[in-house]
N, C-alpha and C positions, 0 to 999 in steps of 0.2 A: 603791043605796048612797049614801047621805050619809057623806063622811068622816067620820072621828070626831072631837071635838074635846076635844085636850089640849093645854097650853101646853106650849112645847119653849122652851130656854135658847137664846138667840142666841150663836152661836160670834164669835168674834173673827178679824178677817180682817188678814192682814199688809198693808204697803205695797206697791203692785203696784210693779214693777220691768222693765225691758228683756230680752227674753231674751237670755242667753249660752248659747252652747252649745261642748260639747268635741270637738274633732275625734278624739277616743278612741275604738277600739274598744268596744265593749259591746253586751250585751244588751236594756237596758232605761235611758232616761237621761227623767230627769224635768226637764221644762222651764218657766218663767212665759213665756209669748208674751204682747207689749203692741207691737204694730203703731203705726205714729207717727198712724195716726187712731181710736184705741182709748182709751178714757177708763178701762179698768180692765184687769186683766191676765185670761189664759186660763191656768190650769193643766192641763199635758199630760204623756204618759210616750210616748215614743218608742219602740216595738218595733223591732228590726231582726233581721234574718234572720242564722242562725249563721256565714254566710260574708262580712257586711259588709265590704266594700272602699269606703268615702270616695272612691276614686278614681272608681269605676262611679255608673251613674244607674240609680235604682230606680222602678219606679211605687210610689205611696202609696196608704193606705185609710184614710181618716177614718171613725173609729170612735164611733157616736154612743150613748152610754148610754139605758136608760130614765127616763121619767119616775119622779124621787122615787130617782134610785140616781147612781152617780158611776162614773169612771173605774177604781176598784179594784172593780168588780165584774163583772159579765159581758162587758162591750164592751172591757174591758183587760185580764182575767183570764181569758176562756175562749176570748171570737174573736180577740182579738187576737193573743196568743202562737200561736194557731193558724195565723194569717195570715203570719206575720212567719215561721214555721218553712218555709212555702212559698214562701218570697223575695220576700215584701211589707216595706216599711218600712210602719207601722203607726201612726197618732198616735190614742191615744186619750184624751180631754177631758174637762174637766167642763166642763158647762154654765154661764154667766155664773150670778150669784146664789146658785151652788152649789157643795157639794164645797168645792176649795181653792181657786176660781176667784174673782176680784173680783166687783164689783157689792153694791149695797145699795139696800134692805133685803135681807136674804138670804131664803133659801127662796123666789123667785118662780118660779112656772112661766108663759114668755112664750113662744108660739110665733113669735111674730115674732122674736124675738130669737136663741130656740133655732136656728132658723135660720140668722140673720145667723152666729151663730157658726160655724157651719159655713164661710162664706165667709172669715171671721176667721182659721180654723185654714189655709186652704188660701193665703189670702193666705204666712202664714208658710213651710209648707211649699213653696211655688214660691220660696223664698229660698235652700234648701237645697243646697248644692252635687252633691250626692246624691240628687236629687229627680229625676224626670222631669215636668215640667209638664205634658207631650202624655199621661200614664197616672195620673190619678186616679179612682180611687175611693171607694164610702161604702157604711158597713154601719151600719145601727142596730138597733136590739133594740125590741121594744116601742111606747112612744111614741117612741124614737129611729127604727124604722124608718119613722112617716110624717112624721119632720124629716126623712130621709135621702130621700123621695121629694120630698117638698114644693121641697126643697134644689135636687134634681135637675131641678125645671121650669123654673127659672130659673138657675142656675147654670152654664153651660156647659164648664165646665174641669172637671165631674164628666164621665168618660166611662161609667162604668157604676154599676148602684146594684143594693144588694141589702138587702132588708128583710126582717127574721128578726121572726117573729110580732108584724107591724110593727101599730101601734094608730093612729087616726086621734083623735089625743086631744079636739079640737073635739065630736066627734060623741059622744065617751065623757062628755066633760062636758054635753051639752046632753041626754045620756040618764040613765046609769046614775048617775053623780058628781054630778047634783043631783035625783034621784030625779025624773026626768023633767019637772021642774018649772025650764026655765031661768030663766024669768022672774024665778019667786022666788027664784032662785038670786041673781042680777044684784041685785035688790031689798036683798037680806041682805047682799050685799057691798060695795054702795054706803053703807049703813049704817054697817058697819065702817070703811071707810073714812074717811069723816068725822069717827065717834069717833076715829080714831086719827090724825087730823090735828090733833084737838084735845088728843092728849096722851094718849089711852088707850093702854094695851098691847097693841102689836100681835097678833093671834090668829094662830098656828100650827100649821094642824090635822096631827094623826097620821092618816095616810091607812089605817091599819092597826090591827089588835089587836096589843097590847104583847105577845102570846106566842102558841103555838098552843093554849097551855091557856086563856087567854083567849081563844081564838075557839070554842075547843068549847064553853068555860063562857056564852060568851054565845048559843051556839046555830046558830052560823055553819056553812053547809053549803055555800056556793057554791063552788065547784072555784077559781076563779082568786083569790078573798080567802083561800082555805085554804091556799091552794100560797103566795100571797105572801108569808102571815104567815111559814108556813116559810121560804123565802127570807131575806128581808131582817130576821126578826127570831130567828134561831136564826144560828150559827157556820156555817154554810151558806153564807152569802151575807151576812151583816152585815158592815156596815162606816162609818165614821164618816160619811164624806162623803155616805153615801147610805142616809139613815136614812126614807125614804118619808114627807116632811112638805111643807107646800105653805102659803105664806102668802094667808091666804083673800081678804084684802080687795082684792089685787093678779091676781086672775086672771080678771078680769072678760072681757078680751080673746080668753080661750081660748074661752069659749064663743061666739064669733061666728066662729072658726074652723074653716078646710076643709082639711085636708091635702092634698085631692086636688084641689082646684077649678084646670080648665084643664087634668087631666091629660091628656085627649084630644086637646089641641093642643099643649103642652107638652112631653110627657116623651115626647121623641124619643130619648133612651139607652138601651141596653141596659138592662132591668129582670128582677130574679128578686126574686119573691115566697115566703117559705118559710112554712107557717103548718101547725100540728097539729089534728089533727080531735078531739081532745077538750076539746070549747070548755068556756068559762063567760063569765061575766056583761063580764067587760070588751070585748069582740066583737073579737077580733084574726081567726078565721076570717071571720066577715062582713067586715071590712074587708078580707083579703088577698083576698078572692072580687073585692070590687069593683074594687078598685084594678087587678087583673088584668085584668079583664073593662074597664075602661074605658081601658088603656095599646095602645090601636091604633094612635098614632103611634113606638114604640117600634120602635127596630130590632131588636130581639130579648127579646119578653118570654118570661117563661117562669115557673111555679107549680110548686113543691114541696110537696106536700101529705100531711102523714107520720101516719098512721094511729092510731099508738100513742102518740103525743105531745100533751102540753099546751101550753099557752102558758109554763108556767113550765120546764117540763122543758126549752124551748128556750133557756131561758138558763145550764144547766149541766149536764143528767144526758145524761152521755155518750150514751146509747141514743138519745137525741134531737140533741143537738149534732154527734153521728158523722155521721150522716144528711144532716143540714144542711149542713155543710162538705165533705162528699162531692159533692154538687150544687155550691151558691155556689161554692168554689175552683176546678174548672176553667173556673166561668164567667165570674169575674174574671181568671184566666189568658188565657181566649182572648180578651177584651175589653182588655186591658190590658198583655198579650205579656208574661207573666213566662216568663224562660227563654227569651227570640227570640234572643240573641246579637246581634252585630254587623250580620248579613248581615240577619237579621230585621228589626232595629231599621231599617237602610238602605232596607228596601223598605217595610216602613211610612209610615217620612215619605215615600218616593217616591209613595205610593199614594194617600196624604193629599194631597199637590201636586197630582196630577193631577186629584181630583175636587173 
């Protein structure tokens, strides 16, 4: 499936500023992260447990949104609140060049930058007085699941990772998104980038039909495309920061990227992979099985295969997200020590020192 080409207006981006956070208790706090080594800011929402006390130390989950999405959708609207309810501090953020985050030109999907964003958010998190730097986890959905796993390969501050219907975005671009013609796609991207460098208008591709009705009129029957359109192009999941679009000319490096490279050696942390058995063309089931099979170095690898769930059911449908969270929450609590109390924390630190 080649993304539908439709020009999109470029939104304005405010000037980046240093983040300032209030010490008041609140259910959610919007922040603008700009660490000293960052050229632009990352917009994020911090979600707190209901009994939050800034005098205590909490485990933190970095929530990573899908390709084409934003923090106001599944990562920060479904999984974020559910995890905060279970005692985690959750940081759901917009990727660089997307949503309310900085970076120009807009709507770039750059896997290397997406993974670097995770470390930037962690750099910020460890400065917060209520975050336990030894209890950091990540959870990603769709492309965000692939990014979560890839970040965990080299970011050893991450102690546990959960991939919800995760997709290896590089594999997807080499296959379905380029109509199995990656070299042709790269040639087209090169031509567009040259034209844009010479002053032509940037081509921002809409990745989905404009509406479910448009998808039906076009004869679209693939489960993932139909369900993605229902999520992104209706009030069900629609959000200004997550319009499912991409700057075509700047996507070249995605085709040479592999979310799971060196996983057999580097993925040592506990990993849980959640997949749905109702498959579509985006390949999340296939990618989930692959990374589970390759995660042989993991301290604790688990796979959750949901018989009656599709890729987009796992974005927001309670009948799918409920069972996913029933497995993910205990897994994260086990490895990040939620509710362990003072004695448990002392034992964990002592065990770490001994090992």
